[in-house]
LOVEX-760312 format. One record per atom (N, C-alpha, C, O): x, y, z; residue in three letters. Coordinates in steps of 0.1 Angstrom, whole numbers, plus 5000, padded with zeros to 4 digits. Layout:
LOVEX-760312
XYZALA;...
end
This chain:
LOVEX-760312
500849885000MET;500050005000MET;500950125000MET;501750145009MET;500750214990ASN;501450344989ASN;500650454996ASN;499650494991ASN;501150505007TYR;500450595016TYR;501150735016TYR;502350735016TYR;500350835014ARG;500950975015ARG;500151055025ARG;498951065025ARG;500951125034SER;500351205044SER;500251345040SER;500751385029SER;499651435048ILE;499651575045ILE;501051635045ILE;501451715037ILE;501951575054SER;503351615054SER;504051575041SER;504851645036SER;503651455036ASP;504251415023ASP;503851505012ASP;504651535003ASP;502651545012MET;502151645002MET;502951775002MET;503451824992MET;503151825014ASN;503951945016ASN;505451925011ASN;505952005004ASN;506051805014ASP;507351785009ASP;507451774994ASP;508351824988ASP;506451714988ALA;506351694973ALA;506251834967ALA;506851864956ALA;505451924973ILE;505352054967ILE;506652134969ILE;507052204959ILE;507252134980VAL;508552204982VAL;509552154972VAL;510352234967VAL;509652014970ARG;510651964961ARG;510452004947ARG;511352014939ARG;509152034943ASN;508852064929ASN;508552214927ASN;508152254916ASN;508752294937LEU;508452434935LEU;509252504924LEU;508752594918LEU;510452454923HIS;511352514912HIS;510852484898HIS;511252554889HIS;509952394896ARG;509452364883ARG;508352454879ARG;508052464867ARG;507752524888LEU;506752624885LEU;507352754880LEU;508352794885LEU;506652824871PRO;507152954867PRO;507153054879PRO;506253044888PRO;508153144880ARG;508253234891ARG;507253344891ARG;507053414901ARG;506553364879ASP;505653474878ASP;504153434879ASP;503353504873ASP;503953324886ILE;502453284888ILE;501753394896ILE;502253434907ILE;500653434891ASP;499853534898ASP;498853484908ASP;498553544918ASP;498353354905LEU;497253304913LEU;497253154913LEU;497553094903LEU;496953094925VAL;496852954926VAL;495352914928VAL;494652984936VAL;494852824920VAL;493452784920VAL;493352634924VAL;493852554917VAL;492752604935GLY;492552464940GLY;491252404934GLY;490252464934GLY;491352284929VAL;490252204924VAL;489552144936VAL;490152054943VAL;488252174939PRO;487552124951PRO;487551974950PRO;487451914939PRO;487551894962ARG;487851964975ARG;489351944978ARG;489952034983ARG;489851824975SER;491251804980SER;492251894974SER;493351924979SER;491951944962GLY;492952034955GLY;493052164962GLY;494052234961GLY;492052204971ILE;492152324978ILE;493252314989ILE;493952404992ILE;493452184994LEU;494552165004LEU;495852184997LEU;496752255002LEU;496052124985ALA;497252144977ALA;497452294974ALA;498552344975ALA;496352354969GLY;496552504965GLY;496852584977GLY;497652684975GLY;496352554989THR;496652635001THR;498152625004THR;498852725008THR;498652505003MET;500152485006MET;500952554996MET;501952625000MET;500652554983VAL;501452624973VAL;501352774976VAL;502352844976VAL;500152824979SER;499952964982SER;500753014993SER;501353114993SER;500752935004LEU;501452985016LEU;502952975015LEU;503653065019LEU;503452865008ILE;504852845007ILE;505452954997ILE;506553005000ILE;504752974986ALA;505253074976ALA;504753214978ALA;505153304971ALA;503853234988ASN;503253364991ASN;502553424978ASN;502853534974ASN;501653344973ILE;500953374961ILE;499353374965ILE;498953294972ILE;498553464959PRO;497153464962PRO;496553334958PRO;497053264948PRO;495453294964MET;494753174960MET;493253184961MET;492753274967MET;492553084955THR;491153074955THR;490852934951THR;491652854947THR;489552894952ASP;489052764947ASP;488552784933ASP;488252904929ASP;488352684926LEU;487952694912LEU;486552764910LEU;486452854901LEU;485552734918ASP;484252794917ASP;484352944920ASP;483753024913ASP;485052974930SER;485253124933SER;485953194922SER;485553304919SER;486953134917PHE;487753194905PHE;486853224894PHE;486853324888PHE;485953124890LEU;485053144879LEU;484053254882LEU;483553314872LEU;483753274895ALA;482853384898ALA;483653514901ALA;482953614905ALA;484953514899GLY;485653644900GLY;486053674914GLY;486453794917GLY;486053574923ARG;486453604937ARG;487753534941ARG;488053424937ARG;488553604949ILE;489853554954ILE;489853564969ILE;489353664974ILE;490453464975TYR;490553464990TYR;491253584995TYR;492253634989TYR;490853645006THR;491553755012THR;492853695018THR;492853585022THR;493853785020SER;495053745026SER;495253795040SER;494553895044SER;496153735048GLY;496353785062GLY;497153905062GLY;497453975052GLY;497653945074ILE;498354065076ILE;499854045076ILE;500654145075ILE;500353915076THR;501753885075THR;502153865060THR;501353835052THR;503453875058LYS;504053855044LYS;503253935034LYS;503053885023LYS;502954055036ARG;502254135027ARG;503054185016ARG;504254215017ARG;502554185004TRP;503154254992TRP;502054284982TRP;500854234983TRP;502354374973ALA;501254434964ALA;500454324956ALA;499354344954ALA;501154214953GLY;500554114945GLY;499354044952GLY;498553984945GLY;499354054965LEU;498253984972LEU;496954064972LEU;495954004975LEU;496954184967ASP;495754264967ASP;495154294954ASP;494254374952ASP;495654224944ARG;495154244930ARG;493754174928ARG;493454084936ARG;493054224919GLN;491754164916GLN;491854044906GLN;492954034900GLN;490853964905ALA;490953844896ALA;491153884882ALA;491853814875ALA;490653994878SER;490854034864SER;492254074860SER;492654084849SER;493054094871GLU;494454134869GLU;495354014868GLU;496554034865GLU;494853894871MET;495753774872MET;495853724857MET;494953694850MET;497153704853ARG;497453654840ARG;498053514839ARG;497653434830ARG;498853484849LYS;499453344849LYS;498853274861LYS;499053314872LYS;498153164858ILE;497353104868ILE;497652954869ILE;497652884859ILE;497952904881LEU;498152764884LEU;496852704889LEU;496352744899LEU;496352604882VAL;495152524886VAL;495752384891VAL;496352314884VAL;495452354904ILE;496152234910ILE;495152144917ILE;494152194923ILE;495352014916ASP;494551914924ASP;495551834932ASP;496751824929ASP;494951764942ASP;495851674950ASP;496451564942ASP;497551524944ASP;495551504933SER;496051384926SER;495251364913SER;494151434911SER;495751274905ILE;495051254892ILE;495151104889ILE;496251044891ILE;494051044885ILE;494050904881ILE;493550894866ILE;494350884857ILE;492250904865GLY;491650904851GLY;491651034845GLY;491651044832GLY;491651144853GLY;491751274847GLY;490351344846GLY;490251454841GLY;489351284851THR;487951344850THR;487851474857THR;487351574851THR;488351494869ALA;488251614876ALA;489051724869ALA;488651844868ALA;490251694865MET;491051794858MET;490451834844MET;490551944840MET;489951734837ARG;489351764825ARG;488051854827ARG;487851944819ARG;487351824837ASP;486251914840ASP;486652054844ASP;486052154840ASP;487752064851ALA;488252194855ALA;488752274842ALA;488452394840ALA;489352204833ARG;489752264820ARG;488552314812ARG;488552424807ARG;487552234812GLU;486352274804GLU;485652394810GLU;485152474803GLU;485552394824LYS;484952514830LYS;485752644828LYS;485152744826LYS;487052634828VAL;487852744826VAL;487652794812VAL;487552914809VAL;487752704802ALA;487552734788ALA;486152804786ALA;486052904778ALA;485152744792ALA;483752794789ALA;483552934796ALA;482753004792ALA;484352964806SER;484253094813SER;484653214805SER;484253324807SER;485553184795GLY;486053294787GLY;487153374794GLY;487553484788GLY;487553334805ILE;488553414813ILE;489953394805ILE;490353284802ILE;490553504802GLU;491853494795GLU;493053484805GLU;492953544816GLU;494053414801GLY;495153394810GLY;496053274805GLY;495653204796GLY;497253274811ASP;498153164808ASP;497953054819ASP;498453074830ASP;497252954816PHE;496852854826PHE;497852734827PHE;498252684816PHE;498252694839ILE;499052574841ILE;498252484849ILE;497852514860ILE;498052354845PHE;497352254852PHE;498252154858PHE;499152094851PHE;498152134871ALA;499052044878ALA;498351954888ALA;497351994893ALA;499051844892ALA;498551754903ALA;499751724911ALA;500851704906ALA;499551714924VAL;500751674933VAL;501051534931VAL;502251504929VAL;500051444931PHE;500351304929PHE;499651244917PHE;498451284914PHE;500251154910GLY;499651084899GLY;500150944898GLY;501150904905GLY;499450864890LEU;499950724888LEU;501250724881LEU;502050634883LEU;501550824873SER;502850834866SER;503150984866SER;502351074870SER;504351024862LEU;504851164862LEU;504251244850LEU;504451364849LEU;503551174841GLN;502951244830GLN;501551204828GLN;501151084830GLN;500651294825HIS;499251264823HIS;498751374813HIS;499051484813HIS;497951324803GLU;497551414792GLU;496751524797GLU;496651624790GLU;496051514808GLU;495251624813GLU;495951724822GLU;495451834825GLU;497251704825THR;498051794833THR;499251844825THR;499751774817THR;499751954829ASP;501052004824ASP;502251944833ASP;503351934828ASP;501951914845MET;502951844853MET;502351774865MET;501251814870MET;503051664869VAL;502751594881VAL;503951594890VAL;505051564885VAL;503751624903PHE;504951634911PHE;505551504916PHE;506751494917PHE;504751404918GLU;505251274923GLU;504351154918GLU;503151164919GLU;505051054913ALA;504350934909ALA;504050844921ALA;504950804929ALA;502750814923VAL;502350714934VAL;501450614928VAL;500250644926VAL;501950494925PRO;501150394918PRO;500150324928PRO;500250344940PRO;499150254922HIS;498250174930HIS;498950054935HIS;499950004930HIS;498450004947PRO;497350054955PRO;497850174964PRO;499050174968PRO;497050274965ARG;497450394973ARG;496350454981ARG;495150434977ARG;496650524992MET;495750595000MET;496450725005MET;497650735006MET;495550825008PHE;496150945013PHE;495550975027PHE;494450925030PHE;496151055035GLN;495751085048GLN;494351145048GLN;493551125057GLN;494051225038TRP;492851305037TRP;491751225031TRP;490551275030TRP;491951105027ASN;490851025020ASN;490750875024ASN;489850805019ASN;491650835033PHE;491650685035PHE;490450635041PHE;490050515040PHE;489650715049MET;488450675055MET;487250675045MET;486150645048MET;487550715033HIS;486450725022HIS;486950645010HIS;486350664999HIS;487950565011HIS;488550495000HIS;487950354998HIS;487450285008HIS;487850314985VAL;487250184982VAL;488050074988VAL;487449964991VAL;489350094991PHE;490149984997PHE;489749955011PHE;490149855017PHE;488950045017LEU;488550025031LEU;487849895033LEU;487849835044LEU;487149845023GLU;486449715024GLU;487449595025GLU;487049485028GLU;488749625022GLN;489749525023GLN;490749545035GLN;491849495035GLN;490249625044CYS;491149665055CYS;490549615069CYS;489349595070CYS;491549595078CYS;491249575092CYS;491349715099CYS;492349785096CYS;490449755107VAL;490449885113VAL;490249875128VAL;489249815133VAL;491149935136ASP;490949945150ASP;489750035153ASP;489350115145ASP;489250035166ILE;488150125169ILE;488650235178ILE;488550355174ILE;489050205190ASP;489550305199ASP;490750375194ASP;491750315191ASP;490750505193GLY;491850585188GLY;491750605173GLY;492550685168GLY;490850535167VAL;490650555152VAL;489250605150VAL;489050725145VAL;488250535153LEU;486850575151LEU;486350655163LEU;485350735161LEU;486950635174CYS;486550715186CYS;487750745195CYS;488750675193CYS;487650835204LEU;488750865214LEU;488950745222LEU;488050665225LEU;490250725227ASP;490450615237ASP;489850655250ASP;489750775253ASP;489450555258PRO;488950585271PRO;490050635280PRO;491250605279PRO;489650725290THR;490650775300THR;490850665310THR;490150565310THR;491850675319GLU;492150585329GLU;490850565338GLU;490550455342GLU;490150675341GLU;488950675349GLU;487850595342GLU;487050525349GLU;487750615329GLU;486650545322GLU;486950395319GLU;486050315318GLU;488250365319ASN;488650225316ASN;488650135328ASN;489650075332ASN;487550125335ASP;487450045348ASP;486949905346ASP;486749835356ASP;486549865334ASP;485949735331ASP;484649725339ASP;484349615343ASP;483949835341GLY;482749835349GLY;481749935344GLY;481749965332GLY;481050005353PRO;480050105349PRO;480550225341PRO;479950265332PRO;481750275345ALA;482350385338ALA;482750355324ALA;482550435315ALA;483250225322TYR;483550185309TYR;482350165300TYR;482350195288TYR;481250105306GLU;480050095299GLU;479450225294GLU;478950245283GLU;479550325303LYS;479150455299LYS;480050515288LYS;479550575279LYS;481350495288PHE;482250535278PHE;481850475264PHE;481750535254PHE;481550335264LEU;481250265252LEU;479950325246LEU;479750335234LEU;478950365254ALA;477750415249ALA;477850555244ALA;477050595235ALA;478750635250GLU;478850775247GLU;480250815241GLU;480550935241GLU;480950725235ALA;482250745230ALA;482350865220ALA;481450865211ALA;483250955221ARG;483351065213ARG;483951025199ARG;485150975199ARG;483351055188PRO;483851005175PRO;485051085171PRO;485251195174PRO;485851015163LEU;487051065157LEU;486851065142LEU;486251155136LEU;487450965135LEU;487450955121LEU;486150885116LEU;485750785122LEU;485450945107GLY;484150895102GLY;484250835089GLY;484350905079GLY;484250705087PRO;484250635074PRO;483050655067PRO;481950655072PRO;483150675054THR;481950685045THR;481750565036THR;480850555028THR;482650465038ARG;482550335031ARG;482550225041ARG;482950245052ARG;482050105036LYS;482049995045LYS;483449945048LYS;484249935039LYS;483649905061ILE;484949855065ILE;484849705065ILE;483849645068ILE;485949645060GLY;485949495059GLY;485849425073GLY;484949345076GLY;486849465082TRP;486949405095TRP;487249505105TRP;488249575105TRP;486349525115LEU;486749595127LEU;487449505137LEU;486749405141LEU;488649525140VAL;489449435149VAL;489849515161VAL;490649605160VAL;489249485172THR;489449565185THR;489849475196THR;489449355197THR;490649535206SER;490949465218SER;489849475228SER;490049425240SER;488749535225ARG;487649545234ARG;487149395237ARG;487349305228ARG;486749375249LEU;486349235252LEU;484949195246LEU;484049275244LEU;484849075243GLU;483649015237GLU;482349045245GLU;481349065239GLU;482449055258LYS;481249085266LYS;480649225263LYS;479549255267LYS;481449315256TYR;480949445253TYR;480549455239TYR;480449565234TYR;480249345233ARG;479849345219ARG;478549425216ARG;478449515207ARG;477549405224LYS;476249475222LYS;476349625223LYS;475849695215LYS;477149665233LEU;477349815235LEU;478149875223LEU;477849985218LEU;479149795218THR;479949835207THR;479149845194THR;479149945187THR;478349745192GLU;477449735180GLU;476449855180GLU;476149915170GLU;475949885192ALA;474949995193ALA;475550125190ALA;474950205183ALA;476850145194TRP;477450275192TRP;477850285177TRP;477650395171TRP;478250175171LEU;478550175157LEU;477350205148LEU;477450285138LEU;476250155152ALA;474950175145ALA;474550325147ALA;474050385137ALA;474750375159SER;474350515161SER;475150615152SER;474750725149SER;476450575149ARG;477250655140ARG;477150625125ARG;477850675117ARG;476250525122ASP;476050485109ASP;477350425102ASP;477650455091ASP;478150355110ILE;479450295105ILE;479050155100ILE;478650075108ILE;479350135087LYS;479050005081LYS;480349915081LYS;481449965080LYS;480149785083TYR;481249695084TYR;480749555081TYR;479549525083TYR;481649465077ASP;481249325074ASP;481449245087ASP;480549155090ASP;482549265094HIS;482849175106HIS;483349255118HIS;484049355116HIS;482949225130LEU;483449285142LEU;484149175150LEU;483549085155LEU;485449185151ILE;486349095158ILE;486749145171ILE;487349245172ILE;486349075182MET;486649125195MET;487449015203MET;487448895200MET;488049055214LEU;488948975222LEU;488048895232LEU;487348945240LEU;488148765231ASP;487348675239ASP;488048635252ASP;488548525253ASP;488148725261LEU;488748705274LEU;487748755285LEU;486848835282LEU;487848695297PRO;486848725307PRO;486848875313PRO;485848925316PRO;488048935313ASN;488149075319ASN;489349145315ASN;490249085308ASN;489449275319LYS;490549355315LYS;491849305322LYS;492949315315LYS;491849255334ALA;492949205341ALA;493649095333ALA;494849085332ALA;492849005328GLU;493348885321GLU;494048935308GLU;495048885303GLU;493349035301ARG;493949095289ARG;495249155291ARG;496249135283ARG;495449225302GLN;496649295306GLN;497749185310GLN;498849195306GLN;497349085317ARG;498248975320ARG;498848905308ARG;500048875308ARG;498048885298LEU;498548815286LEU;499148915276LEU;499948865267LEU;498949045278GLY;499549145269GLY;499049115254GLY;499849115245GLY;497749085253ALA;497249025241ALA;496849135230ALA;496349095220ALA;496949265233HIS;496449365224HIS;497049345209HIS;496249315200HIS;498349355208GLY;498949355195GLY;498949215189GLY;498649205177GLY;499249115197SER;499348975191SER;497948925187SER;497848855176SER;496848965194PHE;495548925189PHE;495148985176PHE;494648915167PHE;495449115174LYS;495149185162LYS;496049125150LYS;495549105139LYS;497349105153ALA;498249055143ALA;497848915138ALA;497948885126ALA;497448825147GLU;497048695144GLU;495848695135GLU;495848615125GLU;494848775138PHE;493648775129PHE;494048835115PHE;493748775105PHE;494848945116TYR;495249015103TYR;496048915094TYR;495848915082TYR;496948845100ARG;497748745093ARG;496948645085ARG;497348615074ARG;495948595092LYS;495148495085LYS;494048545076LYS;493548475068LYS;493848675076SER;492748735068SER;493248765054SER;494448755051SER;492348805046ASP;492648855032ASP;492849005032ASP;493049065021ASP;492849075043ALA;492949215044ALA;494349265038ALA;495349195040ALA;494349375032ILE;495549425026ILE;496249535035ILE;497449565032ILE;495549585045LEU;496049685054LEU;495349685067LEU;494149655068LEU;496149715078PHE;495549725091PHE;495749875095PHE;496849925094PHE;494649935099ILE;494650075104ILE;494550075119ILE;493550045125ILE;495650115125GLU;495850105140GLU;496050245146GLU;496450335139GLU;495650255159SER;495750385165SER;497150415171SER;497550525171SER;497850315177GLU;499050335184GLU;500350295177GLU;500250185170GLU;501350375177HIS;502550345170HIS;503250215174HIS;503550135165HIS;503450185187GLU;504050065191GLU;503249945187GLU;503849845183GLU;501949945188GLN;501149835184GLN;501249815169GLN;501249705164GLN;501249925162ALA;501349915147ALA;502549845143ALA;502549755134ALA;503749875149GLN;504949805146GLN;504949665149GLN;505349575142GLN;504249635161ARG;504149495165ARG;503249415156ARG;503549295152ARG;502149475152ILE;501249405143ILE;501949375130ILE;501849265124ILE;502649475124ALA;503349455112ALA;504449345113ALA;504549265104ALA;505149345124LYS;506149245126LYS;505649105127LYS;506149005121LYS;504549085134LEU;503948955136LEU;503048905125LEU;503048785123LEU;502448995117SER;501648955106SER;502348945093SER;501948865084SER;503449015092GLY;504149015079GLY;503449105068GLY;503749095057GLY;502549195073LYS;501849285064LYS;501849425069LYS;502149455080LYS;501549525060PRO;501649665063PRO;500649715073PRO;499449655073PRO;500949815081VAL;500049865091VAL;500150015090VAL;501250075092VAL;499050085089LEU;498950235089LEU;498650275103LEU;497650235109LEU;499450365109CYS;499250415122CYS;498650555121CYS;499350645115CYS;497450585127VAL;496850715126VAL;497550815136VAL;497350935134VAL;498250755146GLU;498950845155GLU;500150915149GLU;500351035152GLU;500850845140THR;502050905133THR;501850935118THR;502650995112THR;500650885113ASN;500450895098ASN;501550835090ASN;502050895081ASN;502050715095MET;503150645088MET;502650495087MET;501950445095MET;503250435077VAL;502950295075VAL;504150215079VAL;505250235075VAL;503850125089SER;504950025094SER;504949905085SER;503949845082SER;506149875080LEU;506249765071LEU;507049655077LEU;507949685085LEU;506749525075PRO;507549415081PRO;508849405074PRO;509049445063PRO;509849335080ASP;511049295074ASP;510749205063ASP;510149095066ASP;511049235050PRO;510649145039PRO;511249005040PRO;510748915034PRO;512348985048MET;512948855049MET;512448785062MET;512948675064MET;511548845069SER;511048775081SER;510148665077SER;509648665067SER;509948565087LEU;509148455084LEU;507748495081LEU;507148445071LEU;507048575088PRO;505748615085PRO;505548685071PRO;504548655064PRO;506548765068ALA;506448835055ALA;506648735043ALA;505948745033ALA;507548635045LEU;507748535035LEU;506548445034LEU;506148405023LEU;505848415045GLN;504648335045GLN;503548415037GLN;502848345029GLN;503448545039GLN;502448625032GLN;502748625017GLN;501848615009GLN;504048635013ALA;504448634999ALA;504048494993ALA;503548494982ALA;504348385000ALA;503948254995ALA;502448244993ALA;501948184984ALA;501748295003ARG;500248295003ARG;499648364991ARG;498648324985ARG;500348484987ASN;499848564976ASN;500248524963ASN;499848574953ASN;501248424962LEU;501848384950LEU;500848334940LEU;500848374928LEU;499848244943PRO;498948194933PRO;498148304927PRO;497948304915PRO;497648394935ALA;496948514929ALA;497748594920ALA;497248634909ALA;499048614923ARG;499948694915ARG;500148624902ARG;500248684891ARG;500248484902LEU;500548404890LEU;499248414881LEU;499448424869LEU;498048404887ARG;496848414879ARG;496748554872ARG;496348554861ARG;497248654879GLN;497148784873GLN;498148794861GLN;497748844850GLN;499348734863ILE;500348744852ILE;499948654840ILE;500248694829ILE;499148554843ASN;498748464832ASN;497648524823ASN;497348484813ASN;497048634828SER;496048704820SER;496748814811SER;497948844814SER;496148854800LEU;496748954791LEU;497049084799LEU;498149134798LEU;496049134806ASP;496349254814ASP;497449234824ASP;498249324827ASP;497449124831GLY;498449094841GLY;499849084835GLY;500749134841GLY;499949034823ARG;501249024817ARG;501749174813ARG;502949204814ARG;500749254808LYS;501149394806LYS;501649464818LYS;502649534818LYS;500949444829GLN;501349514841GLN;502649464846GLN;503449534852GLN;502949334845ALA;504249274849ALA;505349334841ALA;506449364846ALA;505149354828VAL;506149414819VAL;506349554823VAL;507549604824VAL;505349624826LYS;505449764830LYS;506249784843LYS;507049864844LYS;505849694852ALA;506549704865ALA;508049674864ALA;508849734870ALA;508349574856THR;509749534853THR;510549654847THR;511649684850THR;509849714836ALA;510449824830ALA;510749944839ALA;511750004839ALA;509749974848ARG;509950084857ARG;511050054867ARG;511850144870ARG;511149924871ALA;512149894881ALA;513549904874ALA;514549944881ALA;513649864861LEU;514949874855LEU;515350014850LEU;516550054851LEU;514450084845LEU;514650214839LEU;514450334849LEU;514950444846LEU;513750314859GLY;513250424867GLY;512050494861GLY;511850474849GLY;511350584868GLU;510150644863GLU;510350734851GLU;509650734841GLU;511450814852ARG;511750904840ARG;512150824828ARG;511650854817ARG;512950724830GLY;513350644819GLY;512250564812GLY;512150554800GLY;511350514821TYR;510150444816TYR;509250534808TYR;508750504797TYR;509050664813GLN;508150754806GLN;508850794792GLN;508150814782GLN;510150814792ALA;510850844780ALA;510650734770ALA;510350754758ALA;510850604774LEU;510650494765LEU;509150484760LEU;508950454749LEU;508250514769LYS;506850504766LYS;506550614755LYS;505750584745LYS;507050734757ASN;506750834747ASN;507450804734ASN;506950844723ASN;508550744734ARG;509250704722ARG;508550594714ARG;508450604702ARG;507950504721VAL;507150394715VAL;505950454708VAL;505450404698VAL;505250554716LYS;504050604710LYS;504250704699LYS;503250744692LYS;505450754697ARG;505750854687ARG;505450804673ARG;506050704670ARG;504650874665PRO;504350824652PRO;505650824643PRO;506550904644PRO;505650734633ALA;506750724624ALA;506850834614ALA;507750844606ALA;
end
């Protein structure tokens, strides 16, 4: 799983800032995630910004009182070189729609269309892509709304809701009150494959009721079948319980709340774990026994993919990218496509 955080987006923008013309008058973010990218470019380069709909209506965001210069106070009609940016591009629908809206508006200017992340460094709908991030991929700002969520294991406490305090975590009335009134954190908009939690099995009904109250959809709820909190602590079963289920499942990613547990789950399962505490993906040692076991388990599916026409094409592309690098691959691809 290729994961990019908001910090990664910032780094990609900073690394590629030199590729942008120095005389850009305005940054326009493509709603919604492109507004995040546009804001970063605007703040880093100290350039006025707006969103696409506001731009088409002739409105530009007001600027603060720091880093003032005359260019921040110009009207939309005075902007001549305009960067239109989105967070990512796959098929190009959003960027194509942005191009069509700009063209239909009749607004004159020198437009540059860009995306921070793309499947490759070149795309026909953009003038530039800052960083290639191939599938499968997730971003910090969309992983709870991603189609891959149905293939993920997801922790509850610290991900979907706040962790209980020491006072609330009494394995008694205070804990039951916490379960019923847990304060929500991340709200998924897609069905989750497996909710895997160290909550005890005896609290299933309270947990299911809270999930229903938040309209959280899931296929399976996996809970720890131990008699009480003391026994769970004695066994230290939090990470090992999650890792064992994850290892045996078909899930492609575990979304965990705590950094240390994320590392332990990755080590024991041989599979990647996303930690929401650090917004980093913990990967297992590829030569560890769990990782080798997972590779062997996935081999038949990979072979079936390669035996299909599309699978063979993807295998050739992956090999070419590995040998030539992304720039070399794109150069070869353009050379092959060039008409005689």
